[in-house]
C-alpha positions as CSV (number, residue, x, y, z in Angstrom):
1,I,-2.8,-11.1,-16.2
2,G,-4.0,-8.3,-13.4
3,G,-7.2,-6.2,-12.4
4,D,-10.7,-7.4,-11.5
5,M,-12.2,-9.0,-15.2
6,F,-14.2,-11.4,-13.7
7,I,-16.4,-9.4,-11.9
8,D,-19.9,-7.7,-13.6
9,D,-19.7,-4.1,-11.4
10,W,-20.0,-2.2,-15.4
11,G,-20.9,-4.8,-17.2
12,P,-21.0,-8.3,-17.5
13,P,-17.3,-10.4,-18.7
14,I,-17.9,-11.9,-22.1
15,L,-14.6,-11.3,-23.7
16,V,-12.7,-13.2,-21.2
17,M,-15.8,-15.2,-20.3
18,K,-15.3,-16.4,-23.7
19,T,-12.0,-16.0,-24.6
20,I,-11.0,-18.3,-21.0
21,G,-14.4,-20.6,-22.3
22,L,-12.9,-21.7,-24.9
23,A,-9.6,-22.0,-24.3
24,Q,-10.9,-25.0,-22.1
25,S,-12.9,-26.3,-24.8
26,M,-9.9,-27.0,-27.2
27,K,-8.2,-28.2,-23.6
28,I,-6.3,-25.2,-23.9
29,K,-4.1,-24.8,-20.0
30,T,-5.9,-21.2,-18.3
31,I,-3.8,-19.3,-15.9
32,I,-5.0,-16.7,-14.5
33,W,-2.2,-14.2,-12.5
34,G,-2.8,-11.7,-10.5
35,Q,-6.9,-11.2,-10.0
36,S,-9.8,-10.7,-8.3
37,F,-12.5,-12.1,-7.4
38,W,-15.9,-11.0,-5.5
39,E,-19.8,-12.0,-5.9
40,C,-21.2,-10.7,-8.7
41,K,-24.7,-8.5,-9.2
42,D,-26.2,-10.7,-11.0
43,I,-26.3,-14.7,-10.7
44,K,-26.2,-16.2,-14.7
45,V,-22.9,-14.5,-14.3
46,Q,-22.0,-15.7,-11.0
47,K,-23.0,-19.2,-11.7
48,R,-20.7,-18.9,-15.2
49,I,-17.3,-17.2,-14.0
50,I,-17.5,-20.0,-11.5
51,H,-17.3,-23.1,-13.8
52,I,-14.5,-21.3,-15.9
53,L,-12.8,-20.8,-12.9
54,K,-13.4,-24.1,-11.4
55,N,-11.6,-25.7,-14.0
56,C,-8.8,-23.1,-14.1
57,D,-6.0,-25.0,-14.4
58,C,-3.9,-22.6,-12.4
59,I,-5.5,-19.1,-10.1
60,L,-2.5,-16.9,-9.2
61,T,-4.5,-14.0,-6.9
62,R,-3.5,-11.4,-5.4
63,D,-5.4,-10.5,-1.7
64,K,-6.5,-12.7,1.0
65,D,-10.6,-11.5,0.9
66,S,-10.4,-13.3,-2.6
67,V,-8.5,-16.3,-1.7
68,E,-11.6,-16.4,1.0
69,Y,-14.2,-16.0,-1.5
70,L,-13.0,-18.3,-3.8
71,S,-13.2,-20.7,-1.2
72,S,-16.1,-19.5,0.1
73,M,-17.2,-21.1,-3.5
74,G,-15.9,-24.6,-3.1
75,I,-12.5,-23.4,-5.6
76,N,-9.7,-24.1,-3.7
77,D,-7.0,-26.6,-5.3
78,N,-5.8,-24.8,-7.8
79,V,-5.8,-21.6,-6.1
80,T,-2.1,-19.8,-4.9
81,L,-1.8,-16.1,-2.9
82,T,0.7,-14.4,-4.2
83,A,2.3,-10.5,-4.6
84,D,0.4,-8.0,-7.6
85,A,2.4,-8.2,-10.9
86,A,2.5,-5.3,-10.7
87,F,5.1,-4.9,-8.1
88,L,7.3,-7.2,-9.8
89,M,7.0,-5.1,-13.1
90,E,10.1,-2.9,-14.1
91,S,9.5,0.5,-15.1
92,N,10.2,2.4,-18.3
93,Q,11.0,6.3,-17.6
94,D,12.3,6.9,-21.4
95,V,8.9,9.3,-21.8
96,I,8.7,11.5,-19.3
97,D,10.6,14.6,-18.9
98,I,12.5,15.2,-15.5
99,E,12.7,18.7,-16.0
100,M,9.0,19.1,-15.5
101,F,9.4,18.2,-11.5
102,N,13.1,19.6,-10.7
103,S,11.9,22.8,-9.6
104,S,9.1,20.9,-6.8
105,K,10.3,20.0,-3.2
106,L,7.0,17.1,-3.6
107,I,6.0,14.9,-6.3
108,V,2.2,13.5,-6.0
109,G,0.2,10.7,-6.8
110,F,-3.2,10.8,-7.4
111,N,-4.6,7.6,-9.1
112,G,-7.7,9.2,-9.9
113,S,-11.4,6.7,-10.5
114,P,-15.2,7.3,-10.9
115,I,-15.7,3.6,-10.1
116,F,-16.6,4.9,-6.4
117,S,-20.1,5.7,-7.1
118,S,-21.1,2.8,-7.7
119,F,-20.7,2.2,-4.2
120,M,-22.3,5.6,-2.7
121,D,-25.3,8.2,-3.6
122,K,-24.8,11.7,-5.8
123,S,-24.4,14.1,-2.5
124,S,-21.8,11.8,-0.9
125,Q,-19.8,11.6,-4.4
126,K,-19.4,15.2,-4.5
127,V,-18.6,16.2,-1.2
128,L,-16.1,13.2,-2.5
129,I,-14.8,14.7,-4.9
130,Q,-14.3,17.8,-3.9
131,S,-12.4,16.8,-0.7
132,F,-10.3,15.0,-3.4
133,I,-10.3,19.0,-5.3
134,S,-9.4,21.1,-1.7
135,F,-6.9,18.4,-0.1
136,L,-4.8,18.3,-3.6
137,Q,-5.0,22.4,-3.7
138,K,-3.9,22.6,-0.7
139,L,-0.8,20.3,-1.5
140,I,-0.2,22.5,-4.4
141,D,-0.6,25.7,-2.4
142,E,1.0,25.3,1.2
143,Q,2.9,23.0,0.6
144,G,4.4,23.6,-3.3
145,A,3.9,20.3,-5.1
146,F,3.5,19.0,-8.2
147,I,0.1,16.6,-8.6
148,I,0.6,13.9,-11.3
149,L,-3.3,12.9,-12.1
150,I,-3.1,8.7,-13.2
151,P,-6.2,7.5,-14.2
152,H,-6.8,4.7,-12.5
153,D,-7.0,1.6,-16.0
154,S,-7.7,2.4,-19.4
155,Y,-10.2,-0.4,-19.5
156,P,-13.5,-1.3,-19.6
157,A,-16.5,1.4,-19.6
158,P,-16.4,3.8,-16.6
159,N,-14.5,7.1,-18.2
160,E,-10.9,6.7,-15.5
161,R,-9.6,9.9,-18.1
162,G,-12.6,11.2,-18.2
163,F,-12.9,11.6,-14.6
164,V,-9.2,13.0,-14.1
165,Y,-9.6,15.6,-16.1
166,E,-12.4,16.8,-14.5
167,I,-10.2,16.7,-11.2
168,N,-7.4,18.5,-13.3
169,H,-10.4,21.2,-14.4
170,R,-11.0,22.1,-10.9
171,I,-7.8,21.9,-8.9
172,D,-7.2,24.9,-11.3
173,R,-3.5,24.7,-11.0
174,P,-2.0,24.5,-15.0
175,T,1.8,24.1,-14.0
176,S,1.6,22.3,-11.4
177,T,-0.4,19.5,-12.2
178,L,0.1,16.2,-15.4
179,I,-1.8,13.8,-16.5
180,P,0.4,11.3,-18.8
181,P,-0.3,11.0,-22.2
182,V,-3.4,8.3,-24.0
183,G,-1.3,5.1,-24.7
184,L,1.3,4.1,-22.0
185,T,2.8,0.7,-21.9
186,A,2.6,-0.2,-18.3
187,P,5.5,0.2,-17.7
188,Q,5.7,3.6,-18.8
189,I,2.5,4.5,-16.8
190,K,4.9,3.0,-13.2
191,G,7.6,5.4,-14.5
192,Y,5.6,8.1,-13.5
193,I,4.4,6.4,-10.6
194,K,7.8,6.1,-9.3
195,Y,9.0,9.9,-9.1
196,C,5.9,10.2,-6.9
197,D,6.9,11.3,-3.1
198,Y,3.4,10.0,-2.1
199,F,1.4,8.3,-4.3
200,I,-2.4,8.3,-3.4
């Protein structure tokens, strides 16, 4: 359910391939919900994933690009375009200290991730990260904003939380930023997002 687990941008998706492969070998129905798909870098991984997807009973994908990619691989009959499950999930705000937001006229969520580093050189990365920092500092200093720094994901390999900690440290506005605690459920993270006036 959810995410982009059938790609190899940060290594072969061994766990999901073995799990679904085992289920299919046992004749258990397999359903993939809310995934995105694109071409893998490793042709062997690509072939294995295509085999799994062709034998999947139902694939509910969340974007048109994925539908087109799957179609180009000859996977059509078991594919349906549907809403991302995240939009249907109820939020949970029980763990949030509302008082810390009350004095802010503007609450902005920033969904940070180092994944972009795979698509640009180091000098461009530095420019992009500094632009994030300058923009968020400007929101705080000129608009009185409170910034919630939410890691893009906690799995798999990229250091998502480390990335937002670095951004937070370099923003250097400790009373105007927050990183949600480790171990929250998806509905609890959505609870933070629900408080945001804008979410980047």
